[in-house]
N, C-alpha and C positions, 0 to 999 in steps of 0.2 A: 652442606653448603647453606648459608643463611640467605634468604631471599631479600633483595634490596627493597627499601620502602616504596620506590616507584613501581617496581614490578608487582609488589604485593598489592598496591593500590589498583593497578590494572587488573589483576586477578580478581580482587573483590568487586570491582566495577563490572567486569564481564560476567562473573558468576551471579551477581545480583540481577543483571539484565536477563540472564537465562531463567532465574527464578521468577521474575516478573512475567515473562512469557507463559511459563507453565501455570502460574496462578490465574491469569486471565482465561486461558483456554479451558481450564477446569471449572472456573467459577462464574463466568460472565452471565449465564442465564439467571442465576440466583441474584447477582448484583443488579441486573435490570429490574427484577421484581422488587428488590429492596428499595431502590431509588423511587420507583413509581409509588409504592406504598407509603414511603416517607413524605413525599410531597403532595400526594392526593389520597389521604387515608380514607376519605368518605366514599371514594369510587370503588374500593375493593373491600369485600367482607372478610377475606382471608387470603393467605398465601396461595392456596389452591385456586380460589376464584381469580386472583390476579394472573396466575400462570395460565389458566384455561382461557381467560379473556384475551391474553396476548396471542396465544397460539391460534385462537379462532379468527382473530382480526388480521394477523400478519403471518401466521404460520411459524415454523421454528425459527425463521430468520428474525422474527420480532424479538426473540429472546436474546439476540445478539446485537440489538441496537446499541450504538456507541462503542462497538468493539474496537474500531480503529483508534479513537482517542484513549480507550481503556488500555489497549496495548502500549500506546505511547506513554500514558500515565504510569503504568506499572513498570515498564522497562526503565523509564527515567527515574521514577521514585526508588525502585529497589536497587538500581545501579548506584545512585547517589547515597541511598541509605546504607548499603553494605560497605561501600567505600568509606563513608564517614564513620561507620561502626568500627572499622579497623583503625582509623585515625583517632577516634575517641578512646579506644582501648589504650592506644599509646599515650594519650593525655592522662588517663587514669594511672597508668604505670608511672608516669613522671610525677604526678601530684602525690602519689603514695610512696614515691621513692623506691619503686620496684624495678628490677631488671626488665628490659624489654621482652625477654623471652619467658618471663615468669607467668604462670597460669593465673588468671583472675578468677575469683569465685563467681558464683551465679549472680549475686546481687550487684557486684561490680560490673559485670557484663550487661545487666539490665540497665544500669545507670548510663553506660556507654551508648546503648541503643536509644535511650530516651533523649540524650543530647544530640545524637546523630539525626533524629527525626526532625529537628529544626531545619537542617539543611535540605532534607528530602522534601519538606513541606513547600519550600520555595520552587522546587522542580515540579511538584505534583499539582499544585493548585490550578495553574492554567489549563492543563489537559483534563483534569477532573471536572472543571467547570463546563468544558465543551461536552464531555461524556454525559454528565447529568442532564444537560439541556437536550441533547439528542435523545436520551432515554425517555424523557417526559414530554416531548414535543406534541404527541397525540393528545395527551391529557390537557396540555396548555390550550390547544385548539378547541377541544371538547368543552372546556370550562369557560371559553370565551375570553381568556386572558390575552390571547394573541390572535391575529387574523389567520384563517385557515386557507388551505388550498396551495400553499407553497411547499415545494419539495425541500426537505431539510437534509443538508449534508454537512460534513466537517467544515468544508470551505464556507458555506453560507453562514454557519454559526460564528466562525472566526471573523468573517467579514462584518457581521452584525455587531459583534463586540467591539471591534476596532472603530466602526463608524459611530457607535453610540457612546462608548466610554473611553476609547483610545486604548493604548497598550496596558495601562493600569487596570482596565476593566477585567482583564484575565485574573486579577488577584482579588476579586470580590470573594469574600469568605476566607481570606488568608488568616486573619487572627483566629477565627474559629477552627480552621484546619490545624494551626499550631497548637491551640488549646486541646484539640483531640489527640494529636500525635504524641505530645510529650508524655502524658500519663499512659496513653495507649501502648506505646512502644516499650515503656518500662515493663508493663504487664506482658507484652508480646515476647520480648527477648528473655524476660525473667521466667515466664512460664515454659518457654522452649528449652532454656538451659537447665532449669530445675527438673523438667521431665526427662531430659536426656541423662542427667545425673542419676535420677531414680531408676531408669531402665538399665543403666550401666551397672549400678549396684545390685539390682535384682538378677540380672543376667550374668554377673561376674565378668564383665568385659570392660574394655577401655571405652571411654565416652565417645571416641571417634569411630568406634567399630560396633555399634549396637544393632546394625541391620536396618533394612529398608522400612519395615512396618513400624518398629519403635520410633524411627526417625520421623516418619510421616505423622504418627500419632502425637509426637512431641510438637511438631509444627501446628497441628490442629488444636492442641491444647493451648499453645501460645496465642493462636488466632482467636479462640473462644474467649480467653481471658481479656484480650484487647477489646473485643466488641462488647462484652458484658460491662466493662469499665467505662467505655466512652460512647455507647450507642446514642444516648440523648443528644450529645454534642454533635455527632455525625448527622443526626436528623435535622438539627438546626442549620448546620452547614449546607445540607442539600436544599433546604427551603431558601436560604439566602441566595445560593447560586442559581437556582432555577427561577424563582419568582422575580429576581432582578431583571429577567428578560422582559417581564411585563411592566417594568418601570418602578418596581417597589424596591427602593434602596434602604434597607433596614439593617441595623447592627445585631449583634448576638443577643443582647439582653432584651431588646424590643421584640425580636422574633421569638425568643424563648418564652417570654411572659405572654405574648399573643397566643402561642400554641396552647399553653397551659390554661389560660383564661377562656379561650373560645372553644377548645377541643378536648381539654382535659389532659392529665399527665399521661394517660395511656397512649395518646397520639405520638408522644416522644419515642415510643417503642414500636411504632408501625414498621413492619418489614423485618422485625427481629428474627422471625422464624426462618425465612430464606437465608438470612445472614448466617445463622447458626448452622443450618444445613450445609451452606457453602463453605464454611470456614475449615472443615476437616479436609475435604479433597483439595481445595484451593491452596491453603497454607501448607498442607502436607506436600503437595506437588512443588510449591515454592521452595521449601527447605530441601527437599530431595534434589531438585535441579540445582540449587545453589551449592549444596555440599558435594554432590558428585562432580559437577563442572569445576568447582574449586580444587578438589583433590586431583582431578585430571590435569589441570593447568599447573598446579604445584609440581606434579611429577615431571611435566614437560620442561619447566624452567629449572628444576633441580637436576635434570639429567645431564 
């Protein structure tokens, strides 16, 4: 029985949300270190120094700063991303004159993921802005960029954005987010699909039945390629979203050139180590949760 487009969209949306939850639970401590090192590179000598500093000051809970908006961001982003990924594959079928059930090759799927990321960016940007600000609130206070002594919560950050910039304030850094997502998700889905194809060929199995470990490794490879391709853009995005809290309203090029001129090119890669450590467990868990929940729901609706 062929699954209807509406049901298929619901399955992709739900499976993407499951993947987003798994991704955050596995990778949040590393993401916290990444954002802190991106926005305040002079405060931390290395990933280990950052990690130790956080746990000494705040304990293990400090590594999970911004978890609530991170969950919201990843659930919404991946739900929209994977639902749009399905729609964009249908568009590719139509443009190429292929039957809807025809299998796309890995590059065609990568293109579908790249286009889908535009839609997920619109859903991601507001929650990611709140997450980044919560993760770096201590550093903003320590550097004197904002007044200290106030307890920071999701509600207080949201209220401050609305009071200062209105609803559109949540989309500070949106152009940079889209700049990051389009090439990034081409590499993400391309690396994932090509890795799955390579494992399927090596193991002599169907691509959908390569097993848990190869599936998670494929997700990790896709995530690693994404970050290697777009990390400097992500660094600029984090600076724009965090430092706008102190009243600095700067665009991509001004922020990018300011970092290179004042801190050197190396600062664009601050936090890359925890990001690369994070990418295998986090993205492996993302795709594992996505594929397993998707297969389970497909069986339920086909039954």
